[in-house]
C-alpha positions as CSV (number, residue, x, y, z in Angstrom):
1,X,79.2,111.9,89.9
2,X,81.4,112.4,86.9
3,X,80.9,110.3,83.8
4,X,83.6,107.7,84.7
5,X,83.5,103.9,84.9
6,X,84.5,103.3,88.6
7,X,83.0,99.8,88.6
8,X,86.3,97.9,88.5
9,X,87.8,100.1,91.2
10,X,84.8,99.5,93.5
11,X,84.8,95.8,92.7
12,X,88.5,95.6,93.6
13,X,87.9,97.5,96.8
14,X,85.2,95.0,97.7
15,X,87.5,92.1,97.0
16,X,90.2,93.6,99.2
17,X,87.7,94.1,102.1
18,X,86.6,90.5,101.7
19,X,90.2,89.3,101.8
20,X,90.8,91.4,105.0
21,X,87.7,89.7,106.5
22,X,89.1,86.3,105.7
23,X,92.5,87.1,107.2
24,X,91.1,88.6,110.4
25,X,88.8,85.6,110.9
26,X,91.6,83.1,110.2
27,X,94.2,84.5,112.6
28,X,91.6,85.0,115.4
29,X,90.1,81.5,115.1
30,X,93.1,79.3,115.1
31,X,94.1,79.5,111.5
32,X,97.2,81.2,110.2
33,X,99.7,82.9,112.5
34,X,99.7,86.7,112.6
35,X,103.3,87.0,111.3
36,X,102.3,85.0,108.2
37,X,99.6,87.4,107.1
38,X,100.3,90.7,108.9
39,X,102.2,92.3,106.0
40,X,99.4,91.4,103.5
41,X,96.8,92.7,105.9
42,X,98.6,96.0,106.5
43,X,99.1,96.5,102.7
44,X,95.4,95.9,101.9
45,X,94.3,98.0,104.9
46,X,96.4,100.9,103.7
47,X,95.2,100.5,100.1
48,X,91.5,100.5,101.2
49,X,92.1,103.5,103.5
50,X,93.9,105.5,100.7
51,X,91.2,104.7,98.1
52,X,88.4,105.7,100.4
53,X,90.1,109.0,101.3
54,X,90.8,109.9,97.7
55,X,87.5,108.8,96.3
56,X,85.7,110.8,99.0
57,X,87.7,114.0,98.1
58,X,87.3,113.5,94.3
59,X,83.7,112.5,94.1
60,X,82.2,113.9,97.3
61,X,81.5,110.5,98.7
62,X,81.2,109.5,102.4
63,X,83.1,106.2,102.6
64,X,84.3,105.6,106.1
65,X,86.9,102.9,106.9
66,X,85.3,101.6,110.1
67,X,88.0,99.1,110.9
68,X,90.2,100.7,113.5
69,X,92.9,98.0,113.5
70,X,95.8,99.0,111.3
71,X,97.7,95.8,112.0
72,X,96.8,92.2,113.0
73,X,98.6,92.8,116.2
74,X,96.3,95.6,117.1
75,X,93.4,93.4,116.3
76,X,94.9,90.6,118.4
77,X,95.1,93.0,121.5
78,X,91.4,93.9,120.9
79,X,90.1,90.4,120.5
80,X,92.0,89.0,123.5
81,X,90.4,91.6,125.8
82,X,86.9,91.9,124.3
83,X,86.1,88.8,122.1
84,X,86.5,85.5,124.0
85,X,84.9,83.0,121.6
86,X,85.5,82.3,118.0
87,X,81.9,83.1,117.1
88,X,82.2,86.5,118.8
89,X,85.3,87.2,116.7
90,X,83.6,86.1,113.4
91,X,80.5,88.2,114.1
92,X,82.7,91.2,115.1
93,X,84.6,91.0,111.8
94,X,81.4,90.6,109.8
95,X,79.8,93.7,111.4
96,X,83.0,95.7,111.1
97,X,82.9,95.8,107.3
98,X,79.1,95.3,106.9
99,X,78.5,99.0,106.2
100,X,81.5,99.3,103.8
101,X,80.3,96.4,101.7
102,X,76.8,97.9,101.6
103,X,78.1,101.3,100.6
104,X,80.2,99.8,97.8
105,X,77.3,97.8,96.5
106,X,75.1,100.9,96.6
107,X,77.7,102.9,94.7
108,X,78.0,100.3,92.0
109,X,74.2,100.5,91.5
110,X,74.2,104.3,91.4
111,X,77.0,104.4,88.8
112,X,74.7,102.4,86.5
113,X,75.4,103.1,82.9
114,X,77.8,106.0,83.4
115,X,80.8,103.9,82.7
116,X,83.3,104.0,79.9
117,X,82.4,101.6,77.1
118,X,83.9,98.1,77.6
119,X,84.9,98.2,73.9
120,X,87.6,100.9,74.7
121,X,90.9,99.2,75.2
122,X,92.6,100.4,78.4
123,X,96.3,101.2,78.4
124,X,98.7,100.0,81.0
125,X,100.5,102.6,83.0
126,X,102.9,100.0,84.4
127,X,103.8,97.6,81.6
128,X,105.1,94.9,83.7
129,X,104.7,91.3,82.6
130,X,107.0,89.2,84.9
131,X,106.3,89.7,88.6
132,X,107.5,87.8,91.6
133,X,104.0,86.7,92.8
134,X,100.3,87.4,92.9
135,X,100.7,90.2,95.4
136,X,102.7,92.3,92.9
137,X,100.4,91.4,90.0
138,X,97.3,92.5,92.0
139,X,99.1,95.7,93.0
140,X,100.2,96.5,89.5
141,X,96.7,95.8,88.2
142,X,95.2,98.1,90.8
143,X,97.7,100.9,89.7
144,X,96.7,100.5,86.1
145,X,93.0,100.4,87.0
146,X,93.2,103.6,89.0
147,X,95.1,105.3,86.1
148,X,92.5,104.2,83.5
149,X,89.6,105.2,85.7
150,X,91.2,108.6,86.2
151,X,91.7,108.2,89.9
152,X,95.1,109.7,89.3
153,X,95.9,110.9,92.9
154,X,95.9,107.4,94.3
155,X,98.5,106.1,91.8
156,X,101.6,107.7,93.5
157,X,100.5,106.1,96.8
158,X,100.3,102.7,95.3
159,X,103.6,103.1,93.4
160,X,105.2,104.0,96.8
161,X,103.8,100.8,98.2
162,X,105.1,98.8,95.2
163,X,108.6,100.2,95.5
164,X,108.7,99.7,99.3
165,X,107.6,96.1,99.0
166,X,110.2,95.3,96.4
167,X,113.0,96.9,98.6
168,X,111.8,94.8,101.6
169,X,111.8,91.6,99.5
170,X,115.2,92.3,98.1
171,X,116.7,92.9,101.5
172,X,115.0,89.8,103.0
173,X,116.2,87.6,100.1
174,X,119.8,89.0,100.3
175,X,120.4,88.9,104.0
176,X,117.8,86.5,105.4
177,X,116.9,85.8,109.0
178,X,120.5,85.9,110.1
179,X,120.5,89.7,109.5
180,X,116.9,90.4,110.0
181,X,117.8,93.6,112.0
182,X,118.8,95.2,108.7
183,X,115.2,95.5,107.6
184,X,112.9,94.5,110.5
185,X,112.3,96.3,113.8
186,X,112.0,93.3,116.2
187,X,111.2,95.5,119.2
188,X,108.1,96.9,117.5
189,X,107.4,93.8,115.4
190,X,107.3,95.6,112.0
191,X,109.5,96.5,109.1
192,X,111.5,99.6,109.2
193,X,110.1,102.7,107.4
194,X,110.8,103.2,103.7
195,X,113.4,105.9,104.3
196,X,115.4,103.7,106.6
197,X,115.1,100.8,104.2
198,X,116.5,102.9,101.4
199,X,119.4,104.1,103.6
200,X,120.2,100.4,104.4
201,X,120.0,99.6,100.7
202,X,122.4,102.5,99.8
203,X,124.9,101.6,102.6
204,X,125.1,98.1,101.2
205,X,124.9,98.9,97.5
206,X,128.1,97.1,96.6
207,X,126.6,93.8,97.8
208,X,124.2,94.0,94.8
209,X,126.7,95.1,92.1
210,X,127.4,91.5,91.0
211,X,123.7,90.9,90.4
212,X,122.9,94.3,89.0
213,X,125.9,96.4,87.8
214,X,123.6,99.2,86.5
215,X,122.3,99.8,90.0
216,X,123.7,103.0,91.4
217,X,122.8,105.9,93.7
218,X,121.0,107.7,90.9
219,X,118.5,104.9,90.9
220,X,118.1,105.2,94.6
221,X,117.5,108.9,94.4
222,X,114.8,108.3,91.8
223,X,113.2,105.7,94.1
224,X,113.3,108.2,97.0
225,X,111.6,110.8,94.7
226,X,108.7,108.4,94.1
227,X,108.6,107.7,97.8
228,X,108.1,111.5,98.4
229,X,105.5,111.7,95.7
230,X,103.5,109.0,97.4
231,X,103.9,110.7,100.8
232,X,102.7,114.0,99.4
233,X,99.7,112.5,97.5
234,X,98.3,111.0,100.7
235,X,98.0,114.4,102.3
236,X,96.8,116.4,99.4
237,X,93.1,117.3,99.8
238,X,92.6,119.5,96.7
239,X,92.9,117.4,93.6
240,X,93.8,118.6,90.1
241,X,93.0,115.9,87.6
242,X,94.9,117.4,84.7
243,X,98.0,118.2,86.8
244,X,98.0,114.7,88.4
245,X,97.8,113.0,85.0
246,X,100.5,115.1,83.4
247,X,102.9,114.4,86.3
248,X,102.2,110.7,86.0
249,X,102.7,110.7,82.3
250,X,106.0,112.5,82.6
251,X,107.2,109.8,85.1
252,X,105.9,106.8,83.2
253,X,109.1,105.7,81.5
254,X,111.2,106.3,84.7
255,X,108.9,104.3,87.0
256,X,108.6,101.4,84.5
257,X,112.3,101.2,84.2
258,X,112.8,101.3,88.0
259,X,110.2,98.7,88.8
260,X,111.5,96.3,86.1
261,X,115.0,96.7,87.4
262,X,114.0,96.0,91.0
263,X,112.0,93.0,89.9
264,X,115.0,91.6,88.0
265,X,117.2,92.2,91.1
266,X,114.7,90.5,93.4
267,X,114.7,87.4,91.1
268,X,118.5,87.3,91.0
269,X,119.0,87.6,94.7
270,X,116.5,84.8,95.3
271,X,118.2,82.6,92.6
272,X,115.2,82.9,90.1
273,X,117.2,84.1,87.1
């Protein structure tokens, strides 16, 4: 394993897994409703899956995401058929991630003293102070952690998720439940894909001009470019650390500008000026 401090990345992965456990247990034992937590669940599931995949390729690890349920509705179908009691569901969720937790703990021990000195001040790739909520703060922190720990290939995937989430929240705040079909596929109980969300955003661009006069199709083309970078990064198996870092550094100013602009717009359309 390379001489890198991956402890914080692994700690965050473990926290995300623990949160997914909490969510799965809650919705399957009479706690929260699925619709209240499904987006958070899918987001954390995809982040864990992407991190496992990229860490495996970069460091020759063998992390396996053993949870087959990509959404809470998939999990719901499974527990309705196979897990009749609350205790069965709790035990299933515990066992589902038992090996993952064990692997992450083992990796943290193996890393030992190979980490970067804690005295070294880390730089922020995304220099974003004001965020809508804790979800965005955690996601931005994870992006910065991955950049500082040189897990460069995962950063475009997380940036894609950040931009997609902001576009969804902007459309939700602007059009609300009365026009839910603009951003939500009710027949499949999920949000539309990022490409369609961007098309909707572009088609209704004039609706946002009052709140954000600087918003134009050039910005949307840039967002689409970052979307494509995220798509590509998920499927790349051969990683080039120097190339990945240089591309990120070239895009740093652009992505910081776009994220700050979208956050300002999200706050304006929700009335939080």
